[in-house]
C-alpha positions in Angstrom: 79.9 113.0 106.1 80.8 110.4 108.8 77.4 108.8 108.4 77.7 108.7 104.6 81.2 107.1 104.9 80.0 104.5 107.4 77.1 103.5 105.3 78.6 103.7 101.8 77.1 100.4 100.7 73.6 101.8 101.3 74.0 104.4 98.5 76.9 103.1 96.4 75.5 100.1 94.5 78.1 99.1 92.0 81.7 100.0 91.2 83.4 99.0 88.0 87.2 99.2 88.2 88.8 99.0 84.8 92.6 98.8 84.3 94.3 99.2 81.0 98.1 98.9 80.5 99.4 101.4 77.9 102.7 102.3 76.3 105.8 102.0 78.5 105.1 102.1 82.2 101.9 104.1 82.0 98.5 102.7 82.7 95.0 104.1 82.7 92.5 103.4 85.5 88.8 104.1 84.8 86.2 103.7 87.5 82.4 103.9 87.1 80.1 104.1 90.1 76.4 103.6 90.3 75.4 105.8 93.3 72.4 107.4 94.9 73.8 110.6 96.5 72.4 110.9 100.0 69.6 113.6 99.9 71.0 115.4 103.0 71.2 119.2 103.2 74.1 118.7 105.7 76.2 117.6 102.7 75.8 120.9 100.9 79.0 122.4 99.7 78.1 125.9 100.7 77.9 126.3 104.5 74.9 128.6 104.3 72.8 125.8 102.7 73.5 123.1 105.3 70.7 124.2 107.6 68.1 123.9 104.7 64.9 122.1 105.5 65.3 119.6 102.7 67.5 118.9 99.7 65.1 120.8 97.3 66.2 124.0 99.0 69.9 123.4 98.2 70.9 125.3 95.1 74.6 124.5 95.0 76.3 121.1 94.8 76.4 118.4 97.5 79.6 116.6 98.6 79.7 112.9 97.8 82.7 110.8 99.0 83.6 108.7 96.0 86.7 106.8 97.0 90.0 106.8 98.9 93.0 107.5 96.6 96.7 107.4 97.1 98.2 110.7 98.2 100.1 112.4 95.4 99.6 114.2 92.2 97.0 112.9 89.8 97.9 113.0 86.1 95.2 113.4 83.4 92.5 113.2 86.1 88.9 113.5 85.0 85.6 113.1 86.8 82.2 113.4 85.3 78.6 112.2 85.3 77.4 109.4 83.1 76.0 112.0 80.7 79.5 113.5 80.2 79.1 116.6 82.4 82.3 117.4 84.3 82.2 117.5 88.1 84.3 119.5 90.5 86.1 117.9 93.4 87.3 119.2 96.8 90.8 120.5 96.9 93.5 119.2 99.3 92.9 121.5 102.2 89.1 121.1 101.9 89.5 117.3 101.9 91.7 117.4 105.0 89.2 119.7 106.8 86.2 117.5 105.9 87.7 114.2 107.0 89.1 115.8 110.1 85.6 116.8 111.1 84.3 113.3 110.3 86.9 111.7 112.5 86.3 114.2 115.4 82.6 113.5 115.1 83.3 109.8 115.7 85.3 110.7 118.8 82.6 112.9 120.2 81.3 116.5 120.2 83.9 117.6 122.8 86.7 116.7 120.4 86.1 119.8 118.3 87.2 121.9 121.3 90.5 120.1 121.7 92.9 122.1 119.5 95.8 119.6 119.8 93.6 116.8 118.7 92.2 118.8 115.8 95.8 119.6 114.7 96.8 115.9 115.0 94.0 114.6 112.9 94.4 117.4 110.3 98.1 116.6 110.1 97.4 112.9 109.4 94.9 113.9 106.7 97.1 116.5 104.9 100.7 115.4 105.3 102.7 113.0 103.2 102.4 109.3 104.1 105.8 109.1 105.9 105.1 112.1 108.2 101.4 111.1 108.7 102.3 107.6 109.7 104.5 108.8 112.6 101.7 111.0 113.9 99.1 108.2 113.6 101.3 105.6 115.3 101.8 108.0 118.3 98.1 109.0 118.5 96.8 105.4 118.2 99.3 103.8 120.6 99.7 106.5 123.3 97.0 109.0 122.6 99.6 111.8 122.3 100.6 114.4 119.7 104.1 115.9 119.8 104.4 114.4 123.3 101.2 116.0 124.6 98.2 113.8 125.7 95.3 114.7 123.5 92.9 111.7 123.5 92.3 108.4 125.1 93.0 105.8 122.3 90.0 103.7 123.5 87.7 106.6 122.5 88.4 105.9 118.9 85.7 103.7 117.4 86.6 100.9 115.0 85.4 103.0 112.1 87.2 106.1 113.3 90.4 104.3 113.8 90.2 102.6 110.4 89.3 105.9 108.8 92.4 107.5 110.3 94.6 104.6 109.2 93.3 105.0 105.6 94.1 108.7 105.7 97.8 108.0 106.4 98.4 106.9 102.8 95.2 108.2 101.1 93.0 111.2 100.7 89.2 111.2 100.3 88.1 112.0 96.8 84.9 114.0 97.2 82.9 114.9 94.1 80.6 118.0 94.0 77.4 116.7 92.4 74.4 119.0 91.6 71.8 118.8 94.3 69.1 118.0 91.7 70.7 114.5 91.5 70.6 113.9 95.3 68.2 111.0 96.0 68.3 109.7 92.5 70.6 107.1 91.0 73.4 108.5 88.8 76.6 107.3 87.2 79.8 109.0 88.3 83.0 108.2 86.4 86.6 109.1 87.0 89.9 108.1 85.4 93.6 108.9 85.8 97.0 107.8 84.7 99.1 105.8 87.2 102.6 104.5 87.1 102.7 100.7 86.7 106.5 100.4 86.1 106.7 98.1 89.1 104.4 95.5 87.4 107.2 94.2 85.2 109.6 94.2 88.1 107.3 91.8 90.0 107.8 89.1 87.4 111.0 87.2 88.1 113.4 85.7 85.6 112.1 82.1 86.0 108.5 83.2 85.7 108.9 85.3 82.6 111.0 82.6 80.9 108.1 80.2 81.6 105.5 82.7 80.5 107.2 83.6 77.2 107.0 80.0 75.9 103.6 79.2 77.4 104.7 76.8 80.2 103.1 78.9 82.9 101.4 82.4 83.2 103.0 85.4 84.8 101.2 86.5 87.9 100.8 90.1 88.9 99.1 91.5 92.0 96.5 94.3 91.7 95.8 96.8 94.4 92.1 97.2 94.6 90.3 100.5 94.8 87.8 100.6 97.6 86.3 97.1 97.0 84.3 97.2 100.2 82.6 100.5 99.5 79.9 99.4 97.0 77.4 96.5 97.3 79.0 95.0 94.2 82.6 95.4 93.0 83.6 94.6 89.4 87.2 94.3 88.4 88.2 94.4 84.7 91.7 94.1 83.3 92.6 94.8 79.7 95.7 92.9 78.6 98.3 95.0 76.8 98.9 94.3 73.1 100.9 91.1 72.7 99.6 89.4 75.8 96.3 87.7 77.0 94.7 87.4 80.4 94.4 83.8 81.4 93.1 84.1 85.0 91.8 86.9 87.2 91.0 86.3 90.8 89.6 88.5 93.6 90.6 87.9 97.2 88.1 86.1 99.4 84.8 88.0 99.1 81.4 87.9 100.9 79.5 87.3 97.7 81.0 86.3 94.4 80.1 85.1 91.0 82.0 82.1 89.7 84.0 82.1 92.9 85.4 85.5 92.1 87.6 83.9 89.5 87.7 84.1 85.7 89.6 81.4 83.9 89.5 81.9 80.1 92.2 83.2 77.9 91.0 86.6 76.6 92.2 90.1 76.0 89.8 91.4 78.7 89.2 89.7 82.1 86.3 90.5 84.4 85.3 89.3 87.9 82.6 90.3 90.4 82.6 90.2 94.2 81.2 91.8 97.3 83.2 92.7 100.4 82.0 93.3 103.9 85.4 94.5 105.0 88.4 95.8 103.0 90.4 92.6 101.9 93.8 92.2 103.3 95.1 90.6 100.1 95.3 92.0 96.5 93.6 90.6 93.5 95.8 88.6 91.0 95.9 88.6 87.3 97.8 86.1 85.2 99.2 87.0 81.8 100.3 84.6 79.0 101.9 85.1 75.6 99.3 83.9 73.1 100.3 81.0 70.8 100.3 83.2 67.7 102.4 86.3 66.9 105.9 86.3 68.2 105.7 82.8 69.7 105.0 81.5 66.2 107.8 83.5 64.6 110.3 82.4 67.2 109.2 78.7 66.8 109.6 78.9 63.0 112.9 80.7 63.1 114.4 78.3 65.7 113.1 75.2 64.0 114.3 76.2 60.5 117.7 77.3 61.9 118.1 74.0 63.8 117.2 72.0 60.6 119.8 74.0 58.6 122.6 73.3 61.1 121.6 69.7 61.7 121.1 68.7 58.1 124.4 70.4 57.1 126.1 68.0 59.5 124.2 64.8 59.1 123.3 64.7 55.4 125.8 62.9 53.2 127.5 65.6 51.1 125.5 68.4 52.8 128.5 70.4 53.8 130.2 70.0 50.5 127.1 71.1 48.6 126.9 74.3 50.6 130.6 75.0 49.9 130.2 74.3 46.2 127.4 76.8 45.9 128.4 79.6 48.4 126.6 82.4 46.7 123.2 80.7 46.8 123.7 79.3 50.2 124.7 82.6 51.7 121.7 84.3 50.2 119.4 81.6 51.6 121.0 81.8 55.1 120.8 85.6 55.2 117.2 85.7 54.1 115.9 84.2 57.3 117.6 86.8 59.6 116.3 89.7 57.5 112.7 88.5 57.6 112.9 87.6 61.3 114.4 90.9 62.4 111.7 92.8 60.4 109.0 90.9 62.2 110.4 91.9 65.6 109.9 95.6 65.0 107.4 97.0 67.5 106.8 100.5 68.8 104.8 101.8 71.7 104.9 98.6 73.7 104.1 98.2 77.3 107.0 97.4 79.7 105.4 94.1 80.9 104.9 93.0 77.3 108.4 93.8 76.4 109.8 91.8 79.4 107.7 88.7 78.7 108.5 88.7 75.0 112.2 89.4 75.6 113.2 85.7 75.7 111.5 85.0 72.3 113.1 88.1 70.7 116.5 87.0 72.1 116.1 83.6 70.5 115.2 85.0 67.1 118.2 87.4 67.2 120.5 84.6 68.4 119.3 82.3 65.6 119.8 85.1 63.1 123.3 85.7 64.3 124.0 81.9 64.1 122.9 81.8 60.5 125.0 84.9 59.7 128.0 83.2 61.3 127.3 80.0 59.3 127.1 81.9 56.1 130.4 83.8 56.9 132.1 80.4 57.6 131.1 79.2 54.1 132.2 82.3 52.4 135.5 82.5 54.3 136.1 78.7 54.0 136.7 78.3 57.8 139.2 75.5 58.5 138.6 72.4 60.5 138.1 71.7 63.4 136.6 75.2 63.8 134.1 74.7 61.0 132.7 71.6 62.8 132.7 73.3 66.2 130.7 76.2 64.8 128.1 74.1 63.1 127.7 71.5 65.8 127.4 74.2 68.5 124.9 76.0 66.3 122.9 72.8 65.9 122.9 72.2 69.7 121.8 75.8 70.6 119.1 76.1 68.0 117.7 72.6 68.7 117.5 73.5 72.4 115.8 76.8 71.6 113.3 75.1 69.3 112.6 72.4 71.9 112.0 75.2 74.6 109.4 77.0 72.4 107.7 73.9 71.0 107.5 72.3 74.4 105.5 75.4 75.6 102.9 74.6 72.9 102.6 71.1 74.3 102.3 72.1 77.9 99.8 74.9 77.3 97.7 72.6 75.1 97.6 70.0 77.8 96.7 72.7 80.4 93.8 74.0 78.3 92.5 70.5 77.7 92.5 69.7 81.4 90.8 73.1 82.2 88.1 72.3 79.6 87.5 68.9 81.2 87.3 70.3 84.7 84.7 72.9 83.6 82.6 70.2 82.1 
């Protein structure tokens, strides 16, 4: 197992990591691996088969380390072969025992006879991250466990030390693949739900105001899943409904296509890279609110509302005309809020989408309330100077809102034009 982990890129050729943001704070992560399970009887799940002459003598499954995964419960977890057949995985205690043996093997054969060292490594592998981190820090810095000297820290190889460090926060996902597939290339796929509530929290107020109107995209970091394991790592991000991906970038990679960057507004972004070592930085995706949809609704509502308030003030006889025909004017002013609010209705929306669209929705609601207030002032014959204050303030606010949204179209249009010229 230690050899298989150390040489993963020799038998794991490609990993496709696909992320999809779903309703609320839930996301779905799907990974597809193109692997050639090592044809080693020593990886047999059943102990009695590990001394077999060759892989053809193994009747049960073989253990194949797929990936490191964050410690914790997995929701809606599924792992299967490319043909749809479900695969079993090692349980928590089995995982801890297996990686403990791999780490001890890196230290040396005598390590298996050191009970304190065995317990220390097993504790790091099986305990929660907070407890495991304390044990790892003590073991790596002083070579002690619970105050007792158990190992010379210099005996840990770079690989063994990195493996232990990974096991603080992660567990090794090991799939049980039928031995008949060992030595042949197969697809292994697994997926699970994970909480992405913090994605929307990473976007600050200034950034999401700029993103809502199209002035600048909202950037979100993505934690990669074992990008240095395969020879080729593919990252794919599906934008939630209501948003588009404008840019997706991998951290510095050994080998990349198009610089490990995709710059094209699309509902799906895809980049490819190869990593000799685990990158220290995350990937980054940039989301934008597309020019259609709610941006168009907000632009129309703000512009129409601004025109109503401005023309009522500046047109000769405009105010008197509205007062002279209150029933018709009120019906006209109330029609826009009714239509606008109906267009805002949306269920099953992602949290990030809701946050980025919030400024546009707030403008539509504010403009609708301004029109209602204007209609009420006509029906109730609001006296001066309050009538003038209401309509001039309404004109100022709605004009600013319209300028904010329409300005975003200009800025995004200029950015796309420049991007097209640079590509050419």
